[in-house]
C-alpha positions as semicolon CSV with decimal commas, in nm:
position;residue;x (nm);y (nm);z (nm)
1;M;1,618;-9,984;2,495
2;K;1,603;-9,827;2,837
3;I;1,597;-9,450;2,800
4;L;1,635;-9,215;3,094
5;F;1,509;-8,858;3,049
6;A;1,684;-8,652;3,317
7;D;1,488;-8,348;3,194
8;S;1,132;-8,347;3,071
9;L;1,023;-8,371;2,707
10;P;0,660;-8,336;2,597
11;D;0,466;-8,658;2,662
12;E;0,369;-8,700;2,298
13;F;0,733;-8,737;2,196
14;V;0,821;-8,977;2,476
15;D;0,512;-9,182;2,387
16;R;0,649;-9,227;2,034
17;L;0,941;-9,415;2,184
18;R;0,723;-9,614;2,421
19;A;0,520;-9,722;2,118
20;R;0,840;-9,871;1,977
21;G;0,876;-10,081;2,290
22;D;1,134;-9,867;2,467
23;Q;1,136;-9,846;2,845
24;C;1,121;-9,470;2,904
25;E;1,177;-9,322;3,248
26;V;1,123;-8,947;3,291
27;R;1,308;-8,815;3,598
28;D;1,320;-8,438;3,563
29;D;1,398;-8,416;3,936
30;L;1,748;-8,557;3,888
31;T;2,054;-8,338;3,929
32;A;2,409;-8,396;3,809
33;D;2,492;-8,536;4,154
34;D;2,196;-8,777;4,139
35;L;2,273;-8,922;3,795
36;P;2,557;-9,159;3,895
37;D;2,315;-9,354;4,115
38;A;2,042;-9,360;3,849
39;I;2,239;-9,462;3,540
40;S;2,260;-9,839;3,593
41;G;2,096;-10,032;3,309
42;V;2,034;-9,720;3,100
43;D;2,111;-9,743;2,727
44;V;2,031;-9,382;2,631
45;L;2,049;-9,076;2,856
46;V;1,863;-8,762;2,746
47;V;1,939;-8,429;2,915
48;R;1,869;-8,064;2,859
49;S;2,021;-7,858;3,141
50;T;2,123;-8,142;3,373
51;G;2,498;-8,193;3,380
52;V;2,660;-8,527;3,299
53;N;2,992;-8,569;3,475
54;A;3,265;-8,831;3,470
55;D;3,113;-9,011;3,771
56;T;2,792;-9,074;3,580
57;I;2,986;-9,214;3,286
58;A;3,204;-9,430;3,513
59;N;2,895;-9,572;3,686
60;S;2,718;-9,664;3,361
61;D;2,710;-10,028;3,259
62;S;2,518;-10,023;2,930
63;L;2,512;-9,656;2,829
64;G;2,581;-9,604;2,459
65;L;2,438;-9,259;2,386
66;I;2,415;-8,933;2,577
67;L;2,179;-8,698;2,397
68;R;2,171;-8,326;2,469
69;S;1,820;-8,222;2,370
70;G;1,946;-7,887;2,247
71;A;2,262;-7,746;2,092
72;G;2,533;-7,687;2,353
73;T;2,713;-7,986;2,506
74;N;2,929;-7,792;2,754
75;T;2,740;-7,945;3,048
76;I;2,849;-8,296;2,941
77;D;3,195;-8,440;3,000
78;C;3,243;-8,529;2,632
79;E;3,604;-8,637;2,685
80;A;3,509;-8,890;2,952
81;A;3,231;-9,018;2,727
82;A;3,471;-9,052;2,433
83;N;3,721;-9,241;2,650
84;A;3,442;-9,480;2,750
85;G;3,323;-9,526;2,391
86;I;2,992;-9,351;2,456
87;Y;2,846;-9,127;2,185
88;V;2,747;-8,771;2,269
89;C;2,498;-8,623;2,023
90;N;2,300;-8,300;2,018
91;V;2,014;-8,134;1,832
92;P;2,156;-7,814;1,683
93;G;1,966;-7,541;1,505
94;T;1,615;-7,611;1,632
95;N;1,615;-7,315;1,873
96;S;1,779;-7,065;1,638
97;L;1,465;-6,870;1,557
98;A;1,357;-6,852;1,920
99;V;1,693;-6,713;2,035
100;A;1,698;-6,467;1,744
101;E;1,352;-6,345;1,837
102;L;1,455;-6,287;2,197
103;T;1,770;-6,106;2,084
104;M;1,564;-5,860;1,884
105;G;1,321;-5,829;2,174
106;L;1,602;-5,734;2,412
107;L;1,730;-5,474;2,165
108;L;1,389;-5,311;2,129
109;A;1,329;-5,326;2,504
110;I;1,655;-5,139;2,567
111;D;1,597;-4,874;2,304
112;R;1,233;-4,810;2,402
113;H;1,275;-4,856;2,780
114;I;0,999;-5,117;2,778
115;A;1,089;-5,290;3,106
116;D;1,118;-4,971;3,313
117;A;0,809;-4,819;3,152
118;T;0,604;-5,128;3,229
119;A;0,727;-5,130;3,591
120;D;0,624;-4,764;3,634
121;L;0,280;-4,826;3,489
122;R;0,228;-5,116;3,726
123;H;0,317;-4,886;4,014
124;G;0,077;-4,617;3,895
125;T;0,336;-4,378;3,748
126;W;0,290;-4,200;3,413
127;N;0,623;-4,070;3,286
128;K;0,593;-4,006;2,914
129;K;0,859;-3,733;2,932
130;V;1,128;-3,986;3,025
131;Y;1,018;-4,277;2,812
132;C;0,975;-4,090;2,486
133;E;1,353;-4,038;2,478
134;S;1,459;-4,317;2,243
135;D;1,739;-4,329;1,985
136;G;1,568;-4,563;1,737
137;I;1,752;-4,848;1,566
138;F;1,690;-4,785;1,195
139;G;2,019;-4,729;1,012
140;R;2,232;-4,830;1,309
141;T;2,512;-5,085;1,273
142;L;2,480;-5,423;1,438
143;G;2,797;-5,630;1,474
144;I;2,735;-6,002;1,514
145;I;3,003;-6,219;1,674
146;G;2,925;-6,577;1,577
147;V;2,735;-6,617;1,251
148;G;2,616;-6,973;1,284
149;A;2,248;-7,063;1,268
150;I;2,147;-6,822;1,547
151;G;2,367;-6,535;1,435
152;T;2,237;-6,568;1,079
153;A;1,876;-6,569;1,203
154;V;1,948;-6,251;1,401
155;A;2,100;-6,091;1,093
156;E;1,794;-6,169;0,883
157;R;1,560;-6,015;1,140
158;A;1,785;-5,715;1,198
159;R;1,787;-5,639;0,828
160;G;1,409;-5,628;0,845
161;F;1,438;-5,347;1,100
162;G;1,671;-5,152;0,872
163;L;1,991;-5,223;1,062
164;N;2,326;-5,247;0,885
165;V;2,473;-5,583;0,984
166;I;2,842;-5,666;0,993
167;A;3,045;-5,969;1,101
168;E;3,411;-6,057;1,122
169;R;3,583;-6,218;0,823
170;K;3,752;-6,539;0,941
171;P;4,065;-6,691;0,781
172;G;4,002;-7,043;0,655
173;R;3,625;-7,006;0,635
174;S;3,491;-7,192;0,333
175;P;3,354;-7,000;0,033
176;E;3,019;-7,172;0,088
177;T;2,999;-7,041;0,443
178;E;3,095;-6,688;0,336
179;A;2,828;-6,701;0,065
180;R;2,568;-6,811;0,322
181;I;2,664;-6,526;0,554
182;R;2,648;-6,266;0,278
183;A;2,314;-6,404;0,159
184;S;2,165;-6,305;0,496
185;G;2,261;-5,942;0,429
186;V;2,581;-5,937;0,635
187;K;2,886;-5,733;0,535
188;L;3,216;-5,893;0,636
189;V;3,483;-5,671;0,793
190;D;3,851;-5,734;0,858
191;G;3,897;-5,827;1,220
192;L;3,734;-5,785;1,558
193;D;3,875;-5,435;1,610
194;E;3,696;-5,306;1,302
195;L;3,371;-5,474;1,403
196;I;3,376;-5,331;1,756
197;G;3,469;-4,981;1,642
198;A;3,198;-4,966;1,375
199;S;2,911;-5,115;1,578
200;D;2,638;-4,929;1,764
201;I;2,510;-5,268;1,882
202;I;2,706;-5,591;1,932
203;S;2,534;-5,927;1,963
204;I;2,718;-6,236;2,091
205;H;2,632;-6,581;1,950
206;V;2,928;-6,806;2,027
207;P;2,949;-7,149;2,191
208;G;3,058;-7,186;2,551
209;G;3,397;-7,317;2,657
210;D;3,750;-7,203;2,725
211;A;3,791;-7,050;2,379
212;T;3,515;-6,795;2,437
213;A;3,529;-6,743;2,815
214;G;3,594;-6,376;2,889
215;L;3,562;-6,278;2,523
216;V;3,395;-5,952;2,626
217;D;3,659;-5,820;2,865
218;A;3,771;-5,473;2,973
219;D;3,970;-5,420;2,653
220;F;3,673;-5,523;2,437
221;L;3,440;-5,289;2,626
222;E;3,691;-5,003;2,609
223;R;3,679;-5,025;2,228
224;M;3,298;-5,005;2,217
225;K;3,130;-4,675;2,140
226;P;2,998;-4,477;2,437
227;G;2,632;-4,564;2,490
228;A;2,654;-4,870;2,265
229;I;2,441;-5,177;2,329
230;L;2,573;-5,525;2,410
231;L;2,343;-5,824;2,359
232;N;2,434;-6,168;2,494
233;T;2,207;-6,467;2,447
234;S;2,488;-6,728;2,429
235;R;2,670;-6,805;2,755
236;G;2,719;-6,590;3,063
237;E;3,087;-6,681;3,085
238;T;3,163;-6,502;2,758
239;V;3,130;-6,170;2,944
240;D;3,354;-6,039;3,221
241;E;3,070;-5,917;3,441
242;A;3,278;-5,685;3,659
243;A;3,426;-5,522;3,348
244;L;3,080;-5,476;3,196
245;I;2,950;-5,309;3,513
246;A;3,248;-5,074;3,507
247;A;3,187;-4,990;3,139
248;M;2,819;-4,924;3,202
249;D;2,910;-4,686;3,483
250;A;3,194;-4,513;3,295
251;K;3,064;-4,480;2,939
252;G;2,693;-4,558;2,944
253;I;2,711;-4,901;2,780
254;R;2,371;-5,071;2,786
255;A;2,314;-5,445;2,787
256;G;2,043;-5,695;2,699
257;L;2,129;-6,024;2,867
258;D;1,959;-6,362;2,872
259;V;2,256;-6,535;3,037
260;F;2,467;-6,471;3,346
261;C;2,760;-6,627;3,527
262;N;2,670;-6,862;3,812
263;E;2,309;-6,903;3,707
264;P;2,096;-7,131;3,927
265;G;2,085;-7,488;3,802
266;S;1,713;-7,522;3,866
267;G;1,410;-7,354;3,715
268;T;1,331;-7,149;4,025
269;A;1,579;-7,022;4,283
270;E;1,712;-6,716;4,457
271;F;1,954;-6,529;4,231
272;T;2,153;-6,227;4,336
273;S;2,359;-6,066;4,061
274;A;2,506;-5,718;4,060
275;L;2,500;-5,725;3,680
276;A;2,138;-5,837;3,652
277;Q;2,032;-5,564;3,896
278;H;2,220;-5,284;3,718
279;P;1,986;-5,013;3,582
280;N;2,150;-5,030;3,236
281;V;2,058;-5,397;3,197
282;V;1,743;-5,550;3,053
283;G;1,757;-5,915;3,148
284;T;1,573;-6,242;3,106
285;H;1,612;-6,582;3,271
286;H;1,810;-6,788;3,013
287;I;1,491;-6,845;2,815
288;G;1,625;-6,791;2,464
289;A;1,517;-7,134;2,342
290;S;1,199;-7,144;2,548
291;T;0,922;-7,106;2,295
292;Q;0,675;-7,387;2,227
293;Q;0,783;-7,392;1,864
294;A;1,147;-7,439;1,959
295;Q;1,071;-7,698;2,227
296;D;0,862;-7,907;1,987
297;A;1,129;-7,888;1,715
298;T;1,401;-7,987;1,962
299;A;1,197;-8,276;2,100
300;S;1,123;-8,404;1,751
301;G;1,492;-8,376;1,660
302;S;1,583;-8,567;1,977
303;I;1,359;-8,856;1,874
304;D;1,524;-8,856;1,530
305;V;1,869;-8,891;1,692
306;I;1,751;-9,181;1,910
307;E;1,586;-9,358;1,615
308;A;1,904;-9,318;1,407
309;Y;2,110;-9,464;1,693
310;R;1,870;-9,758;1,713
311;A;1,926;-9,819;1,341
312;G;2,305;-9,813;1,383
313;D;2,351;-9,463;1,246
314;L;2,458;-9,137;1,411
315;L;2,317;-8,786;1,385
316;N;2,504;-8,482;1,517
317;C;2,768;-8,674;1,709
318;V;3,016;-8,433;1,872
319;N;3,278;-8,668;2,022
320;V;3,373;-8,888;1,727
321;S;3,648;-8,769;1,494
322;P;3,476;-8,588;1,206
323;T;3,752;-8,678;0,960
324;R;3,948;-8,987;0,870
325;I;4,251;-9,040;1,090
326;G;4,551;-9,270;1,097
327;T;4,899;-9,284;0,947
328;S;4,817;-9,504;0,645
329;T;4,525;-9,621;0,436
330;I;4,485;-9,980;0,321
331;T;4,246;-10,035;0,030
332;I;4,124;-10,392;-0,021
333;R;3,926;-10,483;-0,332
334;H;3,761;-10,817;-0,270
335;F;3,478;-11,046;-0,364
336;D;3,178;-10,981;-0,142
337;R;3,199;-11,300;0,061
338;V;3,152;-11,374;0,429
339;G;3,465;-11,338;0,640
340;V;3,694;-11,154;0,396
341;L;3,731;-10,841;0,610
342;A;3,739;-11,048;0,928
343;S;4,043;-11,229;0,792
344;A;4,207;-10,899;0,698
345;L;4,147;-10,759;1,045
346;E;4,301;-11,070;1,197
347;V;4,615;-11,011;0,991
348;L;4,629;-10,649;1,108
349;R;4,581;-10,761;1,465
350;G;4,873;-11,000;1,438
351;A;5,092;-10,717;1,311
352;A;4,983;-10,484;1,594
353;I;4,824;-10,247;1,344
354;N;4,543;-10,044;1,502
355;V;4,235;-9,968;1,288
356;Q;4,117;-9,608;1,316
357;T;3,832;-9,588;1,063
358;M;3,689;-9,842;0,822
359;E;3,436;-9,837;0,538
360;N;3,322;-10,119;0,309
361;R;3,127;-10,040;-0,008
362;V;2,969;-10,294;-0,242
363;F;2,985;-10,256;-0,620
364;Q;2,670;-10,277;-0,828
365;G;2,565;-10,638;-0,865
366;S;2,692;-10,725;-0,516
367;N;2,971;-10,950;-0,643
368;A;3,265;-10,732;-0,541
369;A;3,334;-10,471;-0,275
370;I;3,606;-10,235;-0,160
371;G;3,721;-10,195;0,197
372;I;3,898;-9,872;0,294
373;I;4,080;-9,902;0,626
374;D;4,266;-9,616;0,795
375;V;4,526;-9,751;1,035
376;S;4,806;-9,648;1,269
377;G;5,124;-9,851;1,248
378;D;5,404;-9,953;1,015
379;I;5,266;-10,100;0,690
380;T;5,534;-10,322;0,540
381;E;5,547;-10,483;0,196
382;E;5,528;-10,821;0,367
383;L;5,203;-10,722;0,539
384;V;5,053;-10,607;0,208
385;R;5,150;-10,939;0,045
386;E;4,989;-11,131;0,332
387;L;4,666;-10,937;0,292
388;A;4,671;-10,982;-0,086
389;G;4,709;-11,357;-0,040
390;L;4,388;-11,395;0,156
391;E;4,104;-11,591;-0,001
392;N;3,865;-11,380;-0,212
393;V;4,094;-11,073;-0,205
394;I;4,139;-10,917;-0,550
395;Q;4,395;-10,644;-0,482
396;V;4,550;-10,458;-0,189
397;Q;4,699;-10,109;-0,196
398;A;4,861;-9,920;0,090
399;S;4,949;-9,551;0,106
400;E;5,065;-9,313;0,373
401;R;4,814;-9,048;0,477
402;K;4,926;-8,687;0,453
403;A;4,903;-8,484;0,773
């Protein structure tokens, strides 16, 4: 396969693919605007921060997999990829510990004035009188919004510091998920209002996108306690920056931020941000996942996704329907012979029945098998009889799928 790395991965991981005979091209200088002219002949595209737009997908001629070497896929046009039949996969969870560690670091830096104290020392100023004024975090309440892998890792570390950790109870959440959340020492509360009102510290760990844009708005900030701490290591767009500045000025809100709106797309650049420069902010440069441990785990996970794709399997695909779809299910028990399902599909084609998902499983002994086909279209008794009459078909059943 020809694999284009539009962002760099450690050489040792790329060399693993080269050893398999893959043609690997590392072009970490490419931008989203450059990709459309570089995608010809590429089978697998690997990106980290580089955006993949509809033009890149339209210009591809052999692309089958776009791999985000990380968790979030908001920089990839997943809909355009789905429409073109191109898989989009990611590597979730490998940076959870790194982001959780930074989250706790930002909290401690705010409470103990570490950034300002360090700056004064570097300028030759000793100001113990100011910097010994710290609240301490033991016994405080931390509200976590988003208790996935990162939020759970934050909760576990926060409990080690003696914080009380709460999260919002969500309707429809599975009992297994609730048990996992509680196992990390989190108390579930009824609704966002209760979480905001009870929290001395709020930490945001939600995915990007329209559903979470502006989550922390003026109303949210108005409900926070005076002097409370807001931590955001998810996406800059989840926070209304103007509203946060106003809340910091009006009620002493403090913030630890690793992400900002309109961040530069490159590793080094000029960046002017009224929020980042506010004295109540301790900020970092969107480096939550940037530890060597996290980078190695993500790179290794990326290779696993590529190897699975090579073998005809998928890991962590985000743009294929996760559940069976269609209006009806046709179940065909048949002898495991060449061409049985091909004949069945030809019958469906002739009846203008579109196949949505299909699975064929072989019974022990490999003499018989069962094909389960989810379809969209009108399944008539005549069609079922035609399928049942095919050579080597044992039995055919059809049933409507419930919405």
